[in-house]
C-alpha positions, 0 to 999 in steps of 0.5 A: 499501499502506497503512503497518502503524500501530503498537500498533493505533492508529487515525485517523479524519478528524473534521473541517476547522478552518476560521479566521475572523475571526467565526462569523455570516458564515462560518455564512450563506456555508456555508450559503447556497453549500453546504446546511451548517447548524450541528450544535454550538455555538458552543462558547467555550474560554478555554484554547484561547483561541477561538469554534468550532462545527460544521457538516455538511450530514448525518449521513452526512458522513466530516468535519466543517467546524470555523469557528473564531473567536478569543476574544479580541486573544490567540488564537492564531489572531489571526496567521493570519487578520491575514496571510490574513483566514482560510481551513484552518487544520488538520485534526483526526484523533480516534484511538483511543490519544492517548498513543500517537499522540503517540509515534507523531507524535514518531518520525515527526519532529512537533512536540508545540506542545500537550500533552493537555488536555481540550476543550469542544467534545468532553466534556472528550475531550482533544485535543493539537496537532501540526505536522509537518516539512511544516509542518502543523497537526494536531489529535488528539483521544481518541476518545469511550470507549464503554461 
């Protein structure tokens, strides 16, 4: 049984973030091994201190793969890369209402590790980062406004 979310909140898996030392070799591996192709990017995001791009196999994919490489030595993913060389980093969920989603996360024991801020890769839509009690990192991104 799926619990009802408060206030009409909705979440959709948008992408799986994968930390890599550099984009080129990772793109090549996903292309050669699995037939994925770049669908957007690369984007340099000085606020997040990373370079990202997105891959998918088809437009019908449930979620994309986001490759995340450090933009400089002070990038927040450098510590993960130093420990493990990279790998699965986070799941990103698009949400219908970012502030409500963050409040819902706090009520469920999450820590907001990065307050909402515009993201280059999402055409200025705001993203926020939460960390769960079970030590998982999730990115939340505002849904596109449809007119």
